[in-house]
PyMOL Python script that loads the backbone (N, CA, C, O; Angstrom):
from pymol import cmd

cmd.read_pdbstr("""\
ATOM      1  N   MET A   1      -2.889   6.406 -27.240  1.00  0.00           N
ATOM      2  CA  MET A   1      -2.992   5.655 -26.013  1.00  0.00           C
ATOM      3  C   MET A   1      -3.664   4.301 -26.235  1.00  0.00           C
ATOM      4  O   MET A   1      -3.228   3.290 -25.686  1.00  0.00           O
ATOM      5  N   LYS A   2      -4.726   4.284 -27.041  1.00  0.00           N
ATOM      6  CA  LYS A   2      -5.436   3.042 -27.326  1.00  0.00           C
ATOM      7  C   LYS A   2      -4.528   2.066 -28.089  1.00  0.00           C
ATOM      8  O   LYS A   2      -4.596   0.854 -27.883  1.00  0.00           O
ATOM      9  N   LYS A   3      -3.682   2.609 -28.969  1.00  0.00           N
ATOM     10  CA  LYS A   3      -2.774   1.753 -29.732  1.00  0.00           C
ATOM     11  C   LYS A   3      -1.760   1.082 -28.809  1.00  0.00           C
ATOM     12  O   LYS A   3      -1.411  -0.079 -29.022  1.00  0.00           O
ATOM     13  N   LYS A   4      -1.285   1.791 -27.792  1.00  0.00           N
ATOM     14  CA  LYS A   4      -0.320   1.224 -26.852  1.00  0.00           C
ATOM     15  C   LYS A   4      -0.961   0.105 -26.040  1.00  0.00           C
ATOM     16  O   LYS A   4      -0.355  -0.945 -25.826  1.00  0.00           O
ATOM     17  N   ILE A   5      -2.177   0.336 -25.597  1.00  0.00           N
ATOM     18  CA  ILE A   5      -2.884  -0.680 -24.822  1.00  0.00           C
ATOM     19  C   ILE A   5      -3.125  -1.914 -25.681  1.00  0.00           C
ATOM     20  O   ILE A   5      -2.910  -3.039 -25.230  1.00  0.00           O
ATOM     21  N   LEU A   6      -3.570  -1.708 -26.914  1.00  0.00           N
ATOM     22  CA  LEU A   6      -3.809  -2.812 -27.833  1.00  0.00           C
ATOM     23  C   LEU A   6      -2.512  -3.563 -28.123  1.00  0.00           C
ATOM     24  O   LEU A   6      -2.501  -4.793 -28.172  1.00  0.00           O
ATOM     25  N   PHE A   7      -1.423  -2.825 -28.315  1.00  0.00           N
ATOM     26  CA  PHE A   7      -0.130  -3.444 -28.583  1.00  0.00           C
ATOM     27  C   PHE A   7       0.297  -4.331 -27.421  1.00  0.00           C
ATOM     28  O   PHE A   7       0.687  -5.479 -27.635  1.00  0.00           O
ATOM     29  N   PHE A   8       0.231  -3.818 -26.189  1.00  0.00           N
ATOM     30  CA  PHE A   8       0.661  -4.584 -25.027  1.00  0.00           C
ATOM     31  C   PHE A   8      -0.274  -5.767 -24.738  1.00  0.00           C
ATOM     32  O   PHE A   8       0.176  -6.817 -24.281  1.00  0.00           O
ATOM     33  N   ALA A   9      -1.543  -5.597 -24.999  1.00  0.00           N
ATOM     34  CA  ALA A   9      -2.479  -6.706 -24.809  1.00  0.00           C
ATOM     35  C   ALA A   9      -2.187  -7.821 -25.810  1.00  0.00           C
ATOM     36  O   ALA A   9      -2.215  -8.999 -25.456  1.00  0.00           O
ATOM     37  N   THR A  10      -1.907  -7.451 -27.054  1.00  0.00           N
ATOM     38  CA  THR A  10      -1.567  -8.435 -28.081  1.00  0.00           C
ATOM     39  C   THR A  10      -0.252  -9.121 -27.747  1.00  0.00           C
ATOM     40  O   THR A  10      -0.130 -10.338 -27.886  1.00  0.00           O
ATOM     41  N   LEU A  11       0.724  -8.353 -27.311  1.00  0.00           N
ATOM     42  CA  LEU A  11       2.016  -8.905 -26.931  1.00  0.00           C
ATOM     43  C   LEU A  11       1.870  -9.878 -25.764  1.00  0.00           C
ATOM     44  O   LEU A  11       2.481 -10.947 -25.770  1.00  0.00           O
ATOM     45  N   ALA A  12       1.080  -9.523 -24.781  1.00  0.00           N
ATOM     46  CA  ALA A  12       0.855 -10.398 -23.631  1.00  0.00           C
ATOM     47  C   ALA A  12       0.179 -11.701 -24.057  1.00  0.00           C
ATOM     48  O   ALA A  12       0.519 -12.768 -23.545  1.00  0.00           O
ATOM     49  N   LEU A  13      -0.766 -11.626 -24.978  1.00  0.00           N
ATOM     50  CA  LEU A  13      -1.443 -12.814 -25.488  1.00  0.00           C
ATOM     51  C   LEU A  13      -0.463 -13.729 -26.210  1.00  0.00           C
ATOM     52  O   LEU A  13      -0.504 -14.946 -26.028  1.00  0.00           O
ATOM     53  N   ILE A  14       0.399 -13.166 -27.011  1.00  0.00           N
ATOM     54  CA  ILE A  14       1.388 -13.962 -27.748  1.00  0.00           C
ATOM     55  C   ILE A  14       2.355 -14.638 -26.774  1.00  0.00           C
ATOM     56  O   ILE A  14       2.648 -15.826 -26.911  1.00  0.00           O
ATOM     57  N   VAL A  15       2.842 -13.894 -25.806  1.00  0.00           N
ATOM     58  CA  VAL A  15       3.772 -14.462 -24.825  1.00  0.00           C
ATOM     59  C   VAL A  15       3.089 -15.572 -24.033  1.00  0.00           C
ATOM     60  O   VAL A  15       3.693 -16.621 -23.806  1.00  0.00           O
ATOM     61  N   TRP A  16       1.849 -15.365 -23.611  1.00  0.00           N
ATOM     62  CA  TRP A  16       1.111 -16.385 -22.875  1.00  0.00           C
ATOM     63  C   TRP A  16       0.917 -17.636 -23.718  1.00  0.00           C
ATOM     64  O   TRP A  16       1.057 -18.748 -23.210  1.00  0.00           O
ATOM     65  N   THR A  17       0.594 -17.474 -25.006  1.00  0.00           N
ATOM     66  CA  THR A  17       0.373 -18.605 -25.888  1.00  0.00           C
ATOM     67  C   THR A  17       1.650 -19.426 -26.052  1.00  0.00           C
ATOM     68  O   THR A  17       1.612 -20.654 -25.966  1.00  0.00           O
ATOM     69  N   VAL A  18       2.754 -18.771 -26.282  1.00  0.00           N
ATOM     70  CA  VAL A  18       4.021 -19.474 -26.463  1.00  0.00           C
ATOM     71  C   VAL A  18       4.455 -20.122 -25.153  1.00  0.00           C
ATOM     72  O   VAL A  18       4.912 -21.265 -25.152  1.00  0.00           O
ATOM     73  N   ALA A  19       4.319 -19.421 -24.062  1.00  0.00           N
ATOM     74  CA  ALA A  19       4.774 -19.927 -22.762  1.00  0.00           C
ATOM     75  C   ALA A  19       3.892 -21.055 -22.241  1.00  0.00           C
ATOM     76  O   ALA A  19       4.358 -21.882 -21.457  1.00  0.00           O
ATOM     77  N   SER A  20       2.645 -21.107 -22.652  1.00  0.00           N
ATOM     78  CA  SER A  20       1.746 -22.133 -22.133  1.00  0.00           C
ATOM     79  C   SER A  20       2.233 -23.528 -22.482  1.00  0.00           C
ATOM     80  O   SER A  20       2.073 -24.453 -21.686  1.00  0.00           O
ATOM     81  N   CYS A  21       2.815 -23.691 -23.638  1.00  0.00           N
ATOM     82  CA  CYS A  21       3.322 -24.996 -24.014  1.00  0.00           C
ATOM     83  C   CYS A  21       4.696 -25.227 -23.400  1.00  0.00           C
ATOM     84  O   CYS A  21       5.035 -26.367 -23.080  1.00  0.00           O
ATOM     85  N   MET A  22       5.477 -24.204 -23.230  1.00  0.00           N
ATOM     86  CA  MET A  22       6.816 -24.353 -22.687  1.00  0.00           C
ATOM     87  C   MET A  22       6.784 -24.650 -21.189  1.00  0.00           C
ATOM     88  O   MET A  22       7.648 -25.380 -20.704  1.00  0.00           O
ATOM     89  N   ASP A  23       5.838 -24.121 -20.454  1.00  0.00           N
ATOM     90  CA  ASP A  23       5.777 -24.287 -19.013  1.00  0.00           C
ATOM     91  C   ASP A  23       5.363 -25.686 -18.597  1.00  0.00           C
ATOM     92  O   ASP A  23       5.754 -26.154 -17.528  1.00  0.00           O
ATOM     93  N   ASP A  24       4.580 -26.359 -19.423  1.00  0.00           N
ATOM     94  CA  ASP A  24       4.058 -27.665 -19.048  1.00  0.00           C
ATOM     95  C   ASP A  24       5.168 -28.696 -18.876  1.00  0.00           C
ATOM     96  O   ASP A  24       5.089 -29.545 -17.987  1.00  0.00           O
ATOM     97  N   GLY A  25       6.175 -28.636 -19.692  1.00  0.00           N
ATOM     98  CA  GLY A  25       7.243 -29.603 -19.610  1.00  0.00           C
ATOM     99  C   GLY A  25       6.822 -30.969 -20.125  1.00  0.00           C
ATOM    100  O   GLY A  25       7.677 -31.810 -20.404  1.00  0.00           O
ATOM    101  N   ASP A  26       5.544 -31.204 -20.256  1.00  0.00           N
ATOM    102  CA  ASP A  26       5.029 -32.473 -20.753  1.00  0.00           C
ATOM    103  C   ASP A  26       4.462 -32.238 -22.142  1.00  0.00           C
ATOM    104  O   ASP A  26       3.249 -32.137 -22.322  1.00  0.00           O
ATOM    105  N   CYS A  27       5.347 -32.154 -23.116  1.00  0.00           N
ATOM    106  CA  CYS A  27       4.936 -31.908 -24.494  1.00  0.00           C
ATOM    107  C   CYS A  27       5.443 -33.035 -25.377  1.00  0.00           C
ATOM    108  O   CYS A  27       6.413 -33.714 -25.042  1.00  0.00           O
ATOM    109  N   GLY A  28       4.788 -33.223 -26.490  1.00  0.00           N
ATOM    110  CA  GLY A  28       5.220 -34.239 -27.436  1.00  0.00           C
ATOM    111  C   GLY A  28       4.523 -34.045 -28.766  1.00  0.00           C
ATOM    112  O   GLY A  28       3.610 -33.231 -28.908  1.00  0.00           O
ATOM    113  N   PHE A  29       4.980 -34.817 -29.733  1.00  0.00           N
ATOM    114  CA  PHE A  29       4.422 -34.768 -31.072  1.00  0.00           C
ATOM    115  C   PHE A  29       3.637 -36.045 -31.321  1.00  0.00           C
ATOM    116  O   PHE A  29       4.097 -37.140 -30.996  1.00  0.00           O
ATOM    117  N   CYS A  30       2.453 -35.902 -31.898  1.00  0.00           N
ATOM    118  CA  CYS A  30       1.589 -37.054 -32.182  1.00  0.00           C
ATOM    119  C   CYS A  30       1.126 -37.005 -33.631  1.00  0.00           C
ATOM    120  O   CYS A  30       1.005 -35.941 -34.239  1.00  0.00           O
ATOM    121  N   LYS A  31       0.872 -38.198 -34.160  1.00  0.00           N
ATOM    122  CA  LYS A  31       0.336 -38.315 -35.518  1.00  0.00           C
ATOM    123  C   LYS A  31      -0.610 -39.503 -35.548  1.00  0.00           C
ATOM    124  O   LYS A  31      -0.542 -40.383 -34.691  1.00  0.00           O
ATOM    125  N   ASN A  32      -1.486 -39.524 -36.532  1.00  0.00           N
ATOM    126  CA  ASN A  32      -2.405 -40.637 -36.735  1.00  0.00           C
ATOM    127  C   ASN A  32      -1.861 -41.524 -37.846  1.00  0.00           C
ATOM    128  O   ASN A  32      -1.427 -41.038 -38.890  1.00  0.00           O
ATOM    129  N   VAL A  33      -1.890 -42.832 -37.607  1.00  0.00           N
ATOM    130  CA  VAL A  33      -1.415 -43.798 -38.592  1.00  0.00           C
ATOM    131  C   VAL A  33      -2.538 -44.798 -38.840  1.00  0.00           C
ATOM    132  O   VAL A  33      -3.124 -45.331 -37.898  1.00  0.00           O
ATOM    133  N   THR A  34      -2.834 -45.051 -40.121  1.00  0.00           N
ATOM    134  CA  THR A  34      -3.890 -45.995 -40.490  1.00  0.00           C
ATOM    135  C   THR A  34      -3.265 -47.229 -41.134  1.00  0.00           C
ATOM    136  O   THR A  34      -2.416 -47.132 -42.020  1.00  0.00           O
ATOM    137  N   TYR A  35      -3.715 -48.397 -40.660  1.00  0.00           N
ATOM    138  CA  TYR A  35      -3.234 -49.678 -41.171  1.00  0.00           C
ATOM    139  C   TYR A  35      -4.393 -50.434 -41.781  1.00  0.00           C
ATOM    140  O   TYR A  35      -5.519 -50.360 -41.290  1.00  0.00           O
ATOM    141  N   ASP A  36      -4.117 -51.171 -42.866  1.00  0.00           N
ATOM    142  CA  ASP A  36      -5.086 -52.072 -43.481  1.00  0.00           C
ATOM    143  C   ASP A  36      -4.478 -53.470 -43.426  1.00  0.00           C
ATOM    144  O   ASP A  36      -3.506 -53.761 -44.124  1.00  0.00           O
ATOM    145  N   ASN A  37      -5.052 -54.323 -42.599  1.00  0.00           N
ATOM    146  CA  ASN A  37      -4.520 -55.674 -42.373  1.00  0.00           C
ATOM    147  C   ASN A  37      -3.048 -55.635 -41.982  1.00  0.00           C
ATOM    148  O   ASN A  37      -2.261 -56.453 -42.458  1.00  0.00           O
ATOM    149  N   GLY A  38      -2.672 -54.704 -41.130  1.00  0.00           N
ATOM    150  CA  GLY A  38      -1.304 -54.623 -40.629  1.00  0.00           C
ATOM    151  C   GLY A  38      -0.333 -53.866 -41.511  1.00  0.00           C
ATOM    152  O   GLY A  38       0.833 -53.719 -41.145  1.00  0.00           O
ATOM    153  N   VAL A  39      -0.778 -53.380 -42.667  1.00  0.00           N
ATOM    154  CA  VAL A  39       0.083 -52.641 -43.588  1.00  0.00           C
ATOM    155  C   VAL A  39      -0.264 -51.157 -43.502  1.00  0.00           C
ATOM    156  O   VAL A  39      -1.422 -50.773 -43.666  1.00  0.00           O
ATOM    157  N   LYS A  40       0.754 -50.321 -43.242  1.00  0.00           N
ATOM    158  CA  LYS A  40       0.510 -48.881 -43.129  1.00  0.00           C
ATOM    159  C   LYS A  40       0.083 -48.330 -44.481  1.00  0.00           C
ATOM    160  O   LYS A  40       0.770 -48.513 -45.486  1.00  0.00           O
ATOM    161  N   ILE A  41      -1.076 -47.644 -44.494  1.00  0.00           N
ATOM    162  CA  ILE A  41      -1.572 -47.082 -45.751  1.00  0.00           C
ATOM    163  C   ILE A  41      -1.670 -45.560 -45.717  1.00  0.00           C
ATOM    164  O   ILE A  41      -1.749 -44.922 -46.766  1.00  0.00           O
ATOM    165  N   ASN A  42      -1.668 -44.968 -44.504  1.00  0.00           N
ATOM    166  CA  ASN A  42      -1.790 -43.514 -44.414  1.00  0.00           C
ATOM    167  C   ASN A  42      -1.163 -43.041 -43.110  1.00  0.00           C
ATOM    168  O   ASN A  42      -1.179 -43.746 -42.100  1.00  0.00           O
ATOM    169  N   GLU A  43      -0.608 -41.823 -43.155  1.00  0.00           N
ATOM    170  CA  GLU A  43       0.017 -41.233 -41.976  1.00  0.00           C
ATOM    171  C   GLU A  43      -0.141 -39.726 -42.065  1.00  0.00           C
ATOM    172  O   GLU A  43       0.153 -39.125 -43.098  1.00  0.00           O
ATOM    173  N   THR A  44      -0.608 -39.111 -40.971  1.00  0.00           N
ATOM    174  CA  THR A  44      -0.754 -37.660 -40.955  1.00  0.00           C
ATOM    175  C   THR A  44       0.549 -37.028 -40.504  1.00  0.00           C
ATOM    176  O   THR A  44       1.431 -37.716 -39.989  1.00  0.00           O
ATOM    177  N   GLY A  45       0.674 -35.738 -40.690  1.00  0.00           N
ATOM    178  CA  GLY A  45       1.832 -35.015 -40.184  1.00  0.00           C
ATOM    179  C   GLY A  45       1.765 -34.911 -38.674  1.00  0.00           C
ATOM    180  O   GLY A  45       0.690 -35.021 -38.086  1.00  0.00           O
ATOM    181  N   GLU A  46       2.906 -34.701 -38.050  1.00  0.00           N
ATOM    182  CA  GLU A  46       2.957 -34.598 -36.593  1.00  0.00           C
ATOM    183  C   GLU A  46       2.504 -33.213 -36.137  1.00  0.00           C
ATOM    184  O   GLU A  46       2.763 -32.206 -36.795  1.00  0.00           O
ATOM    185  N   THR A  47       1.829 -33.192 -35.006  1.00  0.00           N
ATOM    186  CA  THR A  47       1.377 -31.960 -34.380  1.00  0.00           C
ATOM    187  C   THR A  47       1.849 -31.968 -32.935  1.00  0.00           C
ATOM    188  O   THR A  47       1.804 -33.004 -32.272  1.00  0.00           O
ATOM    189  N   GLU A  48       2.307 -30.807 -32.436  1.00  0.00           N
ATOM    190  CA  GLU A  48       2.775 -30.732 -31.060  1.00  0.00           C
ATOM    191  C   GLU A  48       1.597 -30.498 -30.117  1.00  0.00           C
ATOM    192  O   GLU A  48       0.745 -29.643 -30.359  1.00  0.00           O
ATOM    193  N   TYR A  49       1.572 -31.270 -29.050  1.00  0.00           N
ATOM    194  CA  TYR A  49       0.559 -31.136 -28.012  1.00  0.00           C
ATOM    195  C   TYR A  49       1.270 -30.992 -26.668  1.00  0.00           C
ATOM    196  O   TYR A  49       2.361 -31.531 -26.479  1.00  0.00           O
ATOM    197  N   CYS A  50       0.651 -30.264 -25.735  1.00  0.00           N
ATOM    198  CA  CYS A  50       1.235 -30.062 -24.417  1.00  0.00           C
ATOM    199  C   CYS A  50       0.175 -30.237 -23.339  1.00  0.00           C
ATOM    200  O   CYS A  50      -1.018 -30.041 -23.574  1.00  0.00           O
ATOM    201  N   GLY A  51       0.642 -30.614 -22.144  1.00  0.00           N
ATOM    202  CA  GLY A  51      -0.229 -30.702 -20.982  1.00  0.00           C
ATOM    203  C   GLY A  51      -1.370 -31.680 -21.162  1.00  0.00           C
ATOM    204  O   GLY A  51      -1.164 -32.821 -21.576  1.00  0.00           O
ATOM    205  N   GLU A  52      -2.578 -31.228 -20.849  1.00  0.00           N
ATOM    206  CA  GLU A  52      -3.759 -32.086 -20.915  1.00  0.00           C
ATOM    207  C   GLU A  52      -4.040 -32.563 -22.337  1.00  0.00           C
ATOM    208  O   GLU A  52      -4.505 -33.684 -22.539  1.00  0.00           O
ATOM    209  N   ASN A  53      -3.757 -31.710 -23.324  1.00  0.00           N
ATOM    210  CA  ASN A  53      -3.980 -32.110 -24.712  1.00  0.00           C
ATOM    211  C   ASN A  53      -3.063 -33.264 -25.099  1.00  0.00           C
ATOM    212  O   ASN A  53      -3.481 -34.177 -25.812  1.00  0.00           O
ATOM    213  N   TYR A  54      -1.821 -33.230 -24.635  1.00  0.00           N
ATOM    214  CA  TYR A  54      -0.873 -34.309 -24.916  1.00  0.00           C
ATOM    215  C   TYR A  54      -1.314 -35.597 -24.226  1.00  0.00           C
ATOM    216  O   TYR A  54      -1.265 -36.670 -24.827  1.00  0.00           O
ATOM    217  N   ALA A  55      -1.740 -35.498 -22.983  1.00  0.00           N
ATOM    218  CA  ALA A  55      -2.218 -36.675 -22.253  1.00  0.00           C
ATOM    219  C   ALA A  55      -3.434 -37.287 -22.948  1.00  0.00           C
ATOM    220  O   ALA A  55      -3.563 -38.509 -23.021  1.00  0.00           O
ATOM    221  N   ALA A  56      -4.319 -36.437 -23.453  1.00  0.00           N
ATOM    222  CA  ALA A  56      -5.507 -36.926 -24.158  1.00  0.00           C
ATOM    223  C   ALA A  56      -5.125 -37.649 -25.447  1.00  0.00           C
ATOM    224  O   ALA A  56      -5.717 -38.673 -25.787  1.00  0.00           O
ATOM    225  N   GLN A  57      -4.138 -37.116 -26.160  1.00  0.00           N
ATOM    226  CA  GLN A  57      -3.697 -37.759 -27.396  1.00  0.00           C
ATOM    227  C   GLN A  57      -3.076 -39.121 -27.110  1.00  0.00           C
ATOM    228  O   GLN A  57      -3.327 -40.086 -27.832  1.00  0.00           O
ATOM    229  N   LYS A  58      -2.261 -39.201 -26.052  1.00  0.00           N
ATOM    230  CA  LYS A  58      -1.599 -40.460 -25.709  1.00  0.00           C
ATOM    231  C   LYS A  58      -2.596 -41.523 -25.260  1.00  0.00           C
ATOM    232  O   LYS A  58      -2.337 -42.716 -25.420  1.00  0.00           O
ATOM    233  N   SER A  59      -3.724 -41.110 -24.704  1.00  0.00           N
ATOM    234  CA  SER A  59      -4.687 -42.079 -24.189  1.00  0.00           C
ATOM    235  C   SER A  59      -5.790 -42.434 -25.193  1.00  0.00           C
ATOM    236  O   SER A  59      -6.705 -43.184 -24.854  1.00  0.00           O
ATOM    237  N   LYS A  60      -5.719 -41.915 -26.407  1.00  0.00           N
ATOM    238  CA  LYS A  60      -6.739 -42.222 -27.409  1.00  0.00           C
ATOM    239  C   LYS A  60      -6.741 -43.708 -27.732  1.00  0.00           C
ATOM    240  O   LYS A  60      -5.689 -44.336 -27.852  1.00  0.00           O
ATOM    241  N   GLN A  61      -7.938 -44.255 -27.871  1.00  0.00           N
ATOM    242  CA  GLN A  61      -8.111 -45.650 -28.254  1.00  0.00           C
ATOM    243  C   GLN A  61      -8.020 -45.783 -29.771  1.00  0.00           C
ATOM    244  O   GLN A  61      -8.321 -44.839 -30.500  1.00  0.00           O
ATOM    245  N   ASP A  62      -7.608 -46.947 -30.240  1.00  0.00           N
ATOM    246  CA  ASP A  62      -7.568 -47.203 -31.679  1.00  0.00           C
ATOM    247  C   ASP A  62      -8.994 -47.197 -32.234  1.00  0.00           C
ATOM    248  O   ASP A  62      -9.945 -47.588 -31.556  1.00  0.00           O
ATOM    249  N   VAL A  63      -9.117 -46.745 -33.483  1.00  0.00           N
ATOM    250  CA  VAL A  63     -10.410 -46.758 -34.170  1.00  0.00           C
ATOM    251  C   VAL A  63     -10.354 -47.872 -35.200  1.00  0.00           C
ATOM    252  O   VAL A  63      -9.495 -47.871 -36.081  1.00  0.00           O
ATOM    253  N   VAL A  64     -11.278 -48.828 -35.085  1.00  0.00           N
ATOM    254  CA  VAL A  64     -11.297 -49.984 -35.968  1.00  0.00           C
ATOM    255  C   VAL A  64     -12.565 -49.939 -36.807  1.00  0.00           C
ATOM    256  O   VAL A  64     -13.677 -49.884 -36.282  1.00  0.00           O
ATOM    257  N   ILE A  65     -12.371 -49.964 -38.131  1.00  0.00           N
ATOM    258  CA  ILE A  65     -13.496 -50.029 -39.068  1.00  0.00           C
ATOM    259  C   ILE A  65     -13.151 -51.121 -40.080  1.00  0.00           C
ATOM    260  O   ILE A  65     -12.331 -50.926 -40.977  1.00  0.00           O
ATOM    261  N   GLY A  66     -13.790 -52.262 -39.913  1.00  0.00           N
ATOM    262  CA  GLY A  66     -13.475 -53.401 -40.777  1.00  0.00           C
ATOM    263  C   GLY A  66     -12.016 -53.806 -40.594  1.00  0.00           C
ATOM    264  O   GLY A  66     -11.584 -54.108 -39.481  1.00  0.00           O
ATOM    265  N   SER A  67     -11.255 -53.812 -41.700  1.00  0.00           N
ATOM    266  CA  SER A  67      -9.839 -54.185 -41.627  1.00  0.00           C
ATOM    267  C   SER A  67      -8.938 -52.967 -41.408  1.00  0.00           C
ATOM    268  O   SER A  67      -7.718 -53.104 -41.320  1.00  0.00           O
ATOM    269  N   LEU A  68      -9.539 -51.776 -41.321  1.00  0.00           N
ATOM    270  CA  LEU A  68      -8.753 -50.562 -41.116  1.00  0.00           C
ATOM    271  C   LEU A  68      -8.622 -50.253 -39.624  1.00  0.00           C
ATOM    272  O   LEU A  68      -9.606 -50.283 -38.885  1.00  0.00           O
ATOM    273  N   VAL A  69      -7.414 -49.961 -39.200  1.00  0.00           N
ATOM    274  CA  VAL A  69      -7.155 -49.590 -37.815  1.00  0.00           C
ATOM    275  C   VAL A  69      -6.392 -48.267 -37.829  1.00  0.00           C
ATOM    276  O   VAL A  69      -5.322 -48.172 -38.431  1.00  0.00           O
ATOM    277  N   THR A  70      -6.941 -47.245 -37.167  1.00  0.00           N
ATOM    278  CA  THR A  70      -6.272 -45.961 -37.061  1.00  0.00           C
ATOM    279  C   THR A  70      -5.841 -45.780 -35.607  1.00  0.00           C
ATOM    280  O   THR A  70      -6.651 -45.873 -34.685  1.00  0.00           O
ATOM    281  N   THR A  71      -4.553 -45.519 -35.427  1.00  0.00           N
ATOM    282  CA  THR A  71      -3.992 -45.376 -34.090  1.00  0.00           C
ATOM    283  C   THR A  71      -3.237 -44.053 -33.993  1.00  0.00           C
ATOM    284  O   THR A  71      -2.739 -43.536 -34.993  1.00  0.00           O
ATOM    285  N   THR A  72      -3.158 -43.516 -32.787  1.00  0.00           N
ATOM    286  CA  THR A  72      -2.409 -42.295 -32.542  1.00  0.00           C
ATOM    287  C   THR A  72      -1.051 -42.678 -31.977  1.00  0.00           C
ATOM    288  O   THR A  72      -0.962 -43.400 -30.983  1.00  0.00           O
ATOM    289  N   VAL A  73       0.019 -42.182 -32.626  1.00  0.00           N
ATOM    290  CA  VAL A  73       1.383 -42.482 -32.220  1.00  0.00           C
ATOM    291  C   VAL A  73       2.013 -41.192 -31.723  1.00  0.00           C
ATOM    292  O   VAL A  73       2.039 -40.188 -32.434  1.00  0.00           O
ATOM    293  N   CYS A  74       2.524 -41.227 -30.485  1.00  0.00           N
ATOM    294  CA  CYS A  74       3.161 -40.041 -29.896  1.00  0.00           C
ATOM    295  C   CYS A  74       4.614 -40.333 -29.583  1.00  0.00           C
ATOM    296  O   CYS A  74       4.991 -41.458 -29.256  1.00  0.00           O
ATOM    297  N   ARG A  75       5.428 -39.277 -29.694  1.00  0.00           N
ATOM    298  CA  ARG A  75       6.844 -39.396 -29.321  1.00  0.00           C
ATOM    299  C   ARG A  75       7.237 -38.244 -28.456  1.00  0.00           C
ATOM    300  O   ARG A  75       8.390 -38.154 -28.033  1.00  0.00           O
TER     301      ARG A  75
END
""", "prot")
cmd.dss("prot")
cmd.show_as("cartoon", "prot")
cmd.util.cbc("prot")
cmd.orient("prot")
């Protein structure tokens, strides 16, 4: 009986996790790009964000350290 409850609780958690990003409808992929004097020198892999997390990524300000500028690019 305990195994069945644990199984269904785990299944419900997985379904909720997957559905949480699908229900928002406002999802996108973002990555960080670093430029040195306007020349791209580094780029991270894209990560999917949804809902409030996606909005937060899109509104991030550029980080400037000397001639290095790191910006978040979303699509």
